N, C-alpha and C positions, 0 to 999 in steps of 0.2 A: 541371523542378520546384526550388523554391525550398530552401535548406539547410533551413529549418526544416520544411517540409512532410515533406522525406525522413527527417531526424531523428523526427519524430513518427509516420510511418508504420512505422520501424524499431520505436520505444518501444512503439506500439499492437500491432505483430507481436508482440513479446515478452511484454507484457502479456497479450495474449491467450492466447498460449502456456502462460504461468505460471499463468494463471486456469483454463485447460481441462483442464491436468494434474492439479490436484486434483479437478477434478469429473469426470475420468475414473477416476481411481484411489480416490476418497472411499467411493463404493459397496462397490468390491472390501475395500479395508481395513477399512472399518467392518464388515461381515460376518465376515471372516476374524478380526481381533484384538478385536472387540467393544467394547462401550463402555467396559469397563474397561481395555483395553490402550490403546485411545486416549486413554483420561483420563491412563495413566501416561507415555506419549510426549509428550502437551500439558505435563504437569507437568514433566517433566526438561527439555524443549526451553525452556519459560518461566523456568527457573532458569538453563540456559547463555546465555540471551538477554541478561539482566543483565548477566553477565560480558562478553560481548561488546559491551555498551553502554559499559562502562568502558574496555576495551581499544581502542574506536573514537574515544573522547572527544570526538564531535562531527566526525568527519574527513569523513565523507560530505557534508555539506552546506557546510562551511567549505573543504575542498579543492576542491570543485566551483566555487566562488566565485572562489579566490583564483587557481587555473590559468585560468579564465577571462578573469580581468583581465590574467595576465602572458603569454598565449599567442602576444602578438605581438612579445614580446622574447624569443630563444630563450635568452639567458644567464641573464636573470631566471626564466625558464620552469625551466631546470636547476636554479638553485639553489633554487627555492621547492618543486620536487617532491623534490628531494634531501633538503632539510631536513624536510620534512612525512614522508615516508616513514621516515627514521630515527626520529624522536618516534614515529610509530606503530608502528615494530618495538619500540622500548624500551617501550611501554605495554604491549602484546600480551604480552611475555614477563613482565612485572610480573604481569598479570592471569591469564596461565596458571598461575604459580607458586601463585597464591592459589587458584585452583580447584583444585589439586593439594591444596592443604592443606583446603579444603571437603570435598573427597572424602573424604581419608583419617579425617578427623575427625568430620564431619557426618552423612554419607550412610549409611543402615542400609538402608535399602529399595532396592529396585532398583538396585542399586549398578554392577553392568555395564552397564544403559542409562545412568546417568549418566556414566560413565566414556568411552563409545563417543561421546556428546552433546561430550566435551570435545574431539573432531576440529575442531568447528566453530569453536573458539578458534584453534587451528592454522592454519586457514583464512583467519583474519583477518588473519595477518600478511600473507597475499599479496593480499589484497582491494586492488587500486588501481582499481576502476571508476571512482572519483570523478575520477580523470586524465583518463580518457576521456570522461567527461561535460563536464567542464570544457572538454576541447578540443572537443565537439560531435561527437565520433568515435563517435556510437551504433552505427555498422554493425559496427564491431569486436565491442563487448561483446554485442549482439545476436546475432550469428552463433554465436560460439564459445558462449555461454551457452545457448542454444537447442539446439542440438545434444547438448549434454550433459544440458540438462532431458529431453530425450527418451529418451537412453539410461537415464537413473535411471528414469525410468517404466516402461521394458521390463523393468529388472531388477526393480521391485516385484513386476510380474505374474509373471515366472521364478521368483523364488526367494523370496516370501513366500507360505506354503501354509496355515499354520495358526496357532492362539494363541501357540504357543510360538515362532514366529519373529518376535517384536516384536524381538528385539536384530538379526535380520538388516535389518529393515525401517528401522532406526535406522542401521545401518551404511552402507546404500544410500544414504539421504538425506545422512549426514554426509559421506561420502567423495566423494559427488555435489558436493557444495557445495564441498570442498576442491579437487577438480579445475577445478570451474568457475571458481574465484578465480584459479587459478595458471594456467590457459590463456591469458590474455590478454597475459601477459609475453611471449610470443613478438613481439608488435607494438610493444611499447615503445620498442625502440631506434630506430624510425622518428621518432618525435616528440622524445626526451628523453635526455639522458645525464646519468649519475651525474657529481657533480663535488664538489670538496672545499669545505664549510662551515663556519663557525664553530658552537660552542655557543649563542653569542648567535642566531644565524638559527634555531638548531631550536627552542629554547626562546622565541622571539619568538612563535610560533604558539601557544604553551599557552595563555595568556588568551583570545584571542576564541575558542580550541576550548573551554575551559572553559564559556565563556558557552552554547555551542550544546549542549555536553554536559549541562549542567542542562536543556536543554528537552529533550534526547534521554531522559533520567532520567526527567523528569516524563511524557513521553508514554509510557513503558515501563510506568509504573504503572498506566495504564487499558488498555494494551494486551495487558498479559501479568501482572498482578497481579490482573486479574479470573478468570483461570484459577487463580492459587495460591491465592487466597482462596476460590474453590469448591473446590479440593482440600482445603484445611486447616478449611472451615465448614461442607461439605456431602459429596458423596459423588462418588467418580471417575465414575460413571455420569453426572452432572449434567455434568461436565466434558467428558466424551464429547459430550452433546447441545450443550452450549455451542462445541465446538471445530467441529463440524460446520456448526453455524447461521452462526458468524463467517466462516468461510471461504466461505460463499455472499454474504456482505454485502462481504468483500472482493474478491471476485472481479468484479463490475462496477466497484468504486472504482478498481482499476488502470487501467481503460479511460479515465475521467475525468480521472483525476491524472495521466495519461501525459504529457498537453500541458505540465503544469507542470515535470515533469522534463527537459524538452527546453527549456523557456522560461527556466530559471531561469540558465543561463548566458549565453544571448542576452541578457536582462535586465540581469544583472550587466554586462557589457559595454557595454550601452547607457547605464547609470547612471552609469558611469565616464566616459563621453564627453560627458555632460550632455544627452543628448537625451529631453528629459520628454516630448515630444509623443507620440514614438514609443512611448515606455514606457505612456503613459496609454491608446494605442491598441490595444497588444496586451492590456493589463490587461483592457480593457472586452471585446476579443472573446474572450477566455478565460473571463470571467466567464458570458458570454450562453452559451456553448458549454456550460459545466460545469452552468449551471441546467439549461437545456432537456433536456439528457440527464439530469442528475440525478436531476430530478422523475419523469422517464419509467421509470426504473431501480427508484428506491424504490416507488412505487406498484405497478408491476410486480411486483417481488419480493415485496411484502406481498401481493399478489391470490393469487398462486400457491403460496406457502409450505404452506399446509396440505396441498395434494395432494402437493408435490414432497417434502416430508420424507417421507413415508409410501413414494411411488413408489421414490424414489431411494435411501433408506438404510433401509427396511423399517419394519415397523409399531413395533418397538422404540424408533424414533427421530422418533416421531410429535412429540415434545415439543421437537424443534428447530425445526419449523414455528412453534410459538408465538414462539420466541426470534428469528426471522427476520421476522416480522412486526413486533415491537415494536423490533429494530435497524435498520431497515429506515429509520428516520426519521433515523439517523446518515448514510446515505449522502449525502443533501442538505448536512447540515452539513459532512462531511468535503471535500466539493467545494467548495464556499464557503471554507473555512478554508484549503484547498491555494492555491488561488489567490492569495489574500491573502499566504499565506506565502510560496510559493516565487517570487511575481513581484512582491510590494513589499517586503515585510518584510526577506527575507535580501538582495537584490540592492541595497537601500539600507542593509544592515548595522546595521538596526535590531533587533538580535537580543534586546534586553532585552524589548522588546512580546513576541516569539516564547516567551520565559522566562516570563514574567508570566502569557500566557494557557495555556500547557500546563501550569504548576504550578496555577492556578485548577483547570483540569480534573481533574487528578490529586488534588488535594483532593477536590474534589465527588465524584468517583469512590470515591476511599477509604471516605468517611463513607457515602455512600449504599449501598457494598457491605456495610460493617460492620453496617448495620441492615437491609437487605434481604436478603442471601443466607442467613442462619441460618433465615428464616422462609419465603423462595421460591425458595431455591436459585439454579439458572443463571437464572432470569427475574429476579430480583434484580439480577443481574448484568447483564443486558442492559438494564435501566432505569438503572443506573449508568453504562453506556457512552454511551448517548443523552444523558444529563444532563452527563457530562464534555464530549462535544463541543460540547453546547451553551454549557457555560461557556467554551471557547476562543473559539466565535464571537462571544460577547458582548464579552470583554477585547480580541480583536483588532480588533473595528470601533469600539469606544471608542477605541482608541488611533490608529486610521487614518481616524476620520471628516473630518478637515481635508484629509486628501491626497487621498482618493478619493470619487468619486460614489456612496456606498454606497445611499444612497436611491432613485437612477436605477436602480442593479442591482436591487434589492428591488422597486420598481415594476414593472420590465419583465418580472420572474421570476414574480410570483404567479398572473399567468393561465396558466402552465403549470403550477402546481401545481394549479388546479381541472380543467385538462385530465387531470392525473393522476388525481386523485379521482374522476372519470368512468369513465376506464379500469379502476381497482380495481374499481368497483361492477360494473362490466359481467362483469369477470374472475370475481368472486366470485360471481354468478348462475350463470356457466357451472360453476364449480367445485362449487356446492351440486347444481346438476341431474345432473351427470355421474359425480360421485365420482371417488375417487383411483385415476385409471389413466393409463397412458402416454398414451394418445390424449387424454385430459383437457387433458394439461400441453401437447400441441401445440394444441389449439384454444384454450386459454388465452392461450398465448403469441401464435398467429398473430391471434385476435381484439384482444388488448391493442395490438398493435404497429399493425394497421392503424386502430384508434381513435385513438391518441393522434397518429399521424401525419396523419390526416386531420383530426383537430380542430386541430392544430397550424398545419397549413396554412391552413385555412380561417380560424382567427384571424388568421395573420400577413396573408392578403390583405386582411381588412378593415381593420386597423390601418395596414396598410403597413410592416409589420416587416421593413425591407430586410435585417437580419442572417439571419434564417431564412430567407427567401425567396433571398437571394443564396447561401447554402450548400446549398441545396436545389437550385438550378440547377447549381451547380458538382457536386453529387454525380450529377445525373443526366446533365449532360456526361461525365463520366469513365466511369459505368455504359454509357451510350451508346458511347462511344468503344472499350472494353473489348469489347462486344457485336459491334461492327463488326469487331474485329482476329479475332475468333473465327467470323465467318461467310465 
């Protein structure tokens, strides 16, 4: 198995795990803590996330890229990592101090919860996953983080029993994050050594990191500003509905964008070597995969949302179903945007395009939220989220249209949107006929999968879509091999 396939398998496994864990814990936590408790957690976590973004200052994507380009030169690798880590630590300590002042002077409600959330900032000092991503050592991060995520999930079920246990839940999540980021340090000496560096080397990273930091800030505006604005302009219960719905949108996106996480260091290395043909090939393959799977997931989630929300979270969270339907459109946009960003813009160091796109998205999101949330609550925020990702899609595509075959990507993807729509209609017919029950969900998911796959293969056969047919044959061969091994 090639290195790319192995790393994709590791990343796919990890995305599966971190998606399943909220899927498993969400019904329990929603019922134990209630919509208000979930709203308090979401609000305080959104605040701490802003501080984390300032502490990281764009190091996740920047570090991944520069480590990927330096990994073949050990001395350069040592100096690059050392200087980046020192800069990151300095920034983290400054931001931790700032959060302490914020907590002391501005936090009046839920002060204990806000204090515990501060552990996430301390964890950021030890977060060097960007180094292992750049080295394409996904097995290390996936193995350690997976074990700790499972232990964290178990702790939630064991120790969180009633509404007053909100602080315990926050402790479990925050300290679990701290241990998870720290665990990978055991493996670091295998790949790199700390070395003496100059202040010039340290601060040389600051300017390019600031560019990506601006993008991170803008992304956070519509990733977390939604929740903060709901908390300020509406009710905590509305925030609870939105939090659960957004988790279910993030659930499949992690699978679709896992390939981008794996491909970014690979493409950064190919760009550094000037292999344009290989770069174009990988981007095309990734876009086809993202669109075929993106339309399936988006229409599938929209189809089951009404029954799913009631069955999964209870009747009091029925409104989350509406939010899932609205935000399902963002799945396709995020999938497309992720390929362009992770596999073209960042590897080619065209960071200003990324910044412009997410700033446009953030601006659109803020304006739409300010107009719609006071009147429509969480539904207004859901509309703002979709429009924000649409703005990013537009700005990115306008700026890379001369370098990539965007029209080809779009034309070859649209038939799968039509197939997804047919699947959606069939799922809704089933849902209306059977009502909100667990068996209904199983029938909806099963029928939807059969319809989409059957129509996808039929269309691919008619038009001779080598990509879909080839990937289907590969999947069949792998499944057949596994079945033979088990018999």
